[in-house]
C-alpha positions in Angstrom: -0.2 31.4 5.0 2.0 31.1 1.6 2.8 27.7 0.3 5.7 27.9 -1.5 6.2 24.8 -4.6 10.1 24.1 -5.0 12.7 26.4 -4.7 12.3 28.2 -7.9 9.3 30.1 -6.3 10.8 31.5 -3.9 10.8 35.2 -4.1 13.9 36.8 -1.8 12.6 38.7 1.4 15.4 40.8 2.8 14.2 39.9 6.3 14.8 36.5 6.1 13.3 32.8 7.5 12.7 31.4 10.8 12.9 27.5 9.5 12.4 24.5 10.9 12.2 21.1 9.1 10.3 17.8 8.9 7.1 15.8 7.6 5.1 16.9 10.4 2.6 14.5 10.2 -0.7 14.4 11.9 0.7 18.2 13.1 0.6 16.7 17.0 1.2 17.8 19.8 4.9 17.7 19.6 4.9 19.3 16.4 2.8 22.4 17.5 5.5 22.6 20.4 8.0 23.1 17.7 6.0 25.4 16.0 4.9 27.7 18.6 8.7 28.3 19.8 9.6 29.3 15.7 6.0 31.5 15.9 7.1 33.6 19.0 11.2 33.9 17.4 9.2 35.1 14.4 7.9 37.6 16.7 10.6 38.6 18.7 12.6 38.8 15.2 10.1 40.0 13.1 11.0 37.2 10.6 8.7 35.5 8.9 8.5 31.6 10.2 8.9 28.7 8.1 8.8 25.0 7.4 10.4 23.4 4.8 8.6 19.4 3.9 9.3 17.1 1.4 6.6 15.8 -1.3 6.7 12.8 -1.3 7.7 12.4 2.2 11.2 10.5 1.5 10.4 7.1 3.1 7.7 6.8 0.7 10.0 7.8 -2.1 12.5 4.9 -1.5 9.6 2.6 -0.3 6.2 3.5 -1.1 4.6 0.0 -0.5 6.3 -0.4 3.1 6.0 3.6 3.8 3.9 3.9 7.2 0.4 4.9 6.5 -0.2 9.3 6.9 -2.1 10.8 9.4 -3.0 13.8 6.8 -2.8 14.0 3.5 -1.0 17.2 2.3 -3.8 19.8 2.2 -5.1 18.6 5.4 -1.5 19.2 6.7 -2.0 22.5 5.3 -4.9 23.8 7.0 -3.6 22.3 10.9 0.0 24.4 10.0 -2.3 27.6 9.0 -4.2 27.4 12.3 -0.9 27.6 14.3 0.2 30.6 13.1 3.0 29.6 10.3 3.5 31.8 7.8 4.9 30.0 5.0 5.5 26.4 3.8 7.9 25.7 1.7 7.4 22.1 -0.1 10.8 20.2 -2.1 9.5 17.7 -4.1 11.5 14.6 -3.4 13.1 13.2 -6.6 16.7 12.0 -7.7 18.1 15.4 -7.6 16.4 16.0 -4.0 18.1 12.7 -2.6 21.6 13.9 -4.2 21.6 17.2 -2.7 24.7 16.8 -0.2 24.4 18.1 3.4 27.1 21.1 2.7 24.6 22.3 -0.5 21.4 22.0 2.2 23.3 24.9 4.1 24.4 27.2 1.4 20.6 26.9 0.0 19.5 28.2 3.6 22.3 30.4 4.1 21.7 32.3 0.1 18.5 31.8 -0.7 16.1 31.9 2.5 18.6 34.1 5.0 18.1 32.4 8.4 18.2 33.7 11.1 16.9 31.1 13.2 16.4 27.2 12.5 14.8 24.7 15.1 14.9 21.0 14.7 14.3 17.7 16.5 17.8 16.3 18.2 18.1 13.9 16.2 17.4 15.2 12.7 19.4 14.4 10.2 19.4 16.0 5.9 21.1 15.8 3.0 22.6 12.9 0.6 22.7 9.5 2.8 21.8 11.6 5.8 25.7 12.7 6.2 24.3 16.1 7.7 23.4 16.0 11.6 22.8 18.6 14.4 26.4 19.7 15.1 26.9 20.3 11.2 24.2 22.8 11.2 25.5 24.2 14.5 28.7 24.6 13.1 27.0 26.6 9.9 25.4 28.4 12.2 28.6 29.5 13.7 30.0 30.2 10.4 26.9 32.1 8.9 25.5 34.3 12.0 22.1 32.4 12.8 21.4 30.2 15.7 20.4 26.9 15.8 18.8 24.6 18.4 17.0 21.6 19.5 13.4 20.1 20.5 13.4 17.5 22.7 10.9 14.9 22.8 7.8 15.7 23.6 6.2 13.0 25.9 2.7 12.6 27.2 2.8 9.9 30.8 6.5 9.1 30.3 6.0 8.6 26.8 7.4 10.2 23.3 4.7 11.6 21.2 5.0 10.9 17.7 3.3 10.0 14.3 3.5 6.4 14.8 2.5 6.2 18.0 -1.3 7.9 17.4 -1.2 5.0 14.2 -0.8 2.5 16.6 -3.9 4.4 18.6 -5.8 4.5 15.7 -5.4 1.0 14.7 -6.7 -0.8 17.9 -9.8 2.4 18.2 -8.2 4.4 21.0 -9.8 7.6 19.5 -9.5 9.2 23.2 -5.8 8.8 23.6 -5.2 10.0 19.6 -7.0 12.9 19.9 -4.6 13.6 23.3 -1.6 13.0 21.4 -2.6 14.9 18.8 -4.2 18.0 20.1 -7.0 18.0 18.0 -10.0 15.4 17.0 -8.7 12.6 14.4 -10.7 13.3 11.1 -10.1 12.4 7.0 -11.3 15.2 4.8 -12.3 15.0 1.2 -14.6 15.4 -1.6 -17.8 13.3 -1.5 -17.7 11.4 -5.1 -19.2 9.1 -6.9 -19.5 5.5 -6.5 -20.8 2.4 -7.6 -23.9 2.7 -5.5 -23.6 -0.6 -4.0 -24.7 0.8 -1.2 -28.3 1.6 -2.2 -28.7 -2.3 -3.1 -27.8 -3.1 0.6 -30.5 0.0 2.0 -27.6 1.5 3.2 -26.7 4.3 0.8 -23.2 6.1 1.6 -21.1 9.1 0.6 -18.0 7.5 -0.8 -14.9 10.0 -0.3 -11.5 9.0 -1.7 -8.4 8.6 0.4 -5.9 9.6 -2.4 -3.1 7.6 -0.8 -1.7 3.4 -1.1 -2.1 3.2 2.8 -4.8 4.4 5.7 -3.8 4.7 9.0 -7.0 2.7 10.4 -9.1 0.3 8.9 -12.3 -1.1 10.1 -15.7 0.1 11.0 -16.6 3.0 13.3 -19.1 5.1 14.5 -18.3 8.7 13.0 -19.3 12.3 12.8 -19.3 14.2 9.6 -19.1 17.9 9.8 -19.1 20.3 6.1 -22.9 20.2 5.4 -25.5 22.4 7.1 -24.9 20.2 10.2 -22.5 18.1 11.8 -24.6 14.1 10.9 -24.0 10.7 12.8 -24.0 7.9 11.1 -21.6 4.4 10.2 -18.4 4.7 8.3 -16.3 1.8 6.6 -12.6 2.3 5.9 -10.9 0.1 3.6 -10.5 -2.0 0.5 -14.0 -3.5 0.3 -13.7 -7.3 0.3 -16.1 -8.8 0.0 -17.4 -6.7 -3.1 -14.2 -5.4 -4.7 -10.9 -6.8 -5.6 -9.1 -3.6 -6.2 -6.5 -2.8 -3.4 -7.0 1.4 -2.9 -8.5 2.2 0.2 -11.7 4.2 0.4 -13.7 5.5 3.0 -17.7 5.3 2.8 -20.0 7.4 5.3 -23.5 6.2 6.0 -25.4 9.0 7.9 -28.0 8.5 9.9 -31.9 10.1 9.1 -30.4 12.2 5.7 -30.9 12.4 2.3 -29.6 14.9 0.2 -27.7 14.9 -2.9 -24.1 16.2 -1.4 -22.0 14.6 -4.5 -18.6 17.1 -4.7 -19.1 18.4 -1.3 -15.8 18.9 0.9 -16.5 17.0 4.4 -14.9 15.9 7.4 -15.1 13.0 9.2 -14.7 12.2 13.0 -13.9 8.6 13.8 -15.7 8.6 17.7 -15.3 4.7 18.3 -14.7 1.3 16.5 -17.1 -1.1 16.0 -15.4 -4.1 14.3 -12.4 -4.7 11.9 -13.4 -5.2 7.9 -14.3 -8.7 7.1 -15.1 -10.5 4.3 -18.2 -11.8 3.9 -19.3 -14.9 2.4 -21.9 -13.7 0.3 -24.2 -9.9 0.3 -26.9 -11.1 2.7 -23.9 -11.4 5.3 -22.5 -8.2 4.2 -26.1 -6.7 4.8 -27.0 -8.2 8.0 -23.6 -7.1 9.1 -24.1 -3.6 8.0 -27.4 -2.6 9.7 -25.9 -4.5 12.9 -22.8 -1.7 12.6 -25.8 0.3 12.0 -27.6 -0.3 15.6 -24.1 -0.4 17.6 -23.4 3.0 16.7 -26.6 4.9 17.3 -26.1 3.0 21.1 -22.7 4.5 21.3 -24.5 8.2 20.4 -26.8 7.4 23.0 -24.5 6.4 25.7 -22.9 9.5 25.2 -26.1 12.0 25.6 -26.3 10.5 29.2 -22.9 11.4 29.9 
C-alpha cells in the first residue's frame, strides 16, 4: 500500500482513482464494508483504490482538548487499511490552508489531480470550507465530469449503528467482546517499549512502558492483557492512564507487567490486546497501598486467564 503525504507528492496516474474519504478511525466493520466496495470497483475497472484522510483529524485541529480519543494512531490505521487490500492512502495535512479550501476547489482537485472514476462516501458526508459541500454537490460534479458517486448507508450491529463513538463507549466500560464484534478485530494498542522511571521495580512490578503519542486514550484503568511481538504471546496486567499516585504528568501512558517474564525488550515494537477490565485508575494515599493494589490486580488477571482455559 502506497502512503502519499500531501498532494504535491502525488504522481500522475492515467488510470485515475477509485476514492473514498474519511477518518476511518479504528477501521471498524462499517469502514471495512466501504473498503470492500471500493476494492471491488477497483478490480472491476482496473483502477487503484484510494482513501483520502487528514492529519490531524479536523476535530483535533479545531478543539484538541475535547476531540474524541483516537481508537488507532495513524501508523496503526495504516496497517489495518493495508490488511483490507487498499492500494493508496492520500493524507492531507489539516491546517488553515486546508480548512479554507472551498467545496468547489476540492471537487476540482478530485477531477484534475486524482482523475477520479468512482467515489463512495457516507450518506451524511460534508466537505469544504464551512462544510458547504455535500453528497448532492458531489453527484452534480460526477454528472458533469463523468464519474460515478454513490453513498454507503449506515452499517448496523444488533439494530444499532456501528461507529467509532459506539466503540469508544464499549472500551470505556470494558466491554471488549462487543468492541471486537464492532471492530471486526480485537482491540489493541501498538507501540515501542521505551525507558520509564523504573518505579515498577521498586513495587516488585517491573513494567514495559509504551508511549501512546496522543493527548487522550480511548480507555483508562487496569486490565488483563496479552502482549505479542515478542517470541510468543505473554499474559499480564496493563495500566492505561496518568499514574495519579506517583506522577503529576497529564499525558497518558501504557504500562504492561508481563507474567513469568524477565528480558530486556527496550526498543521492541509490541502489540497489546485488552481482554478484561479489572478496575479504574485510582490515586492511592501512598506507595504501599499502590503496591498492594497492584499485586491484587495480578491475582485477578491470572484468575481471569485461568478461567479462559476452562471454557
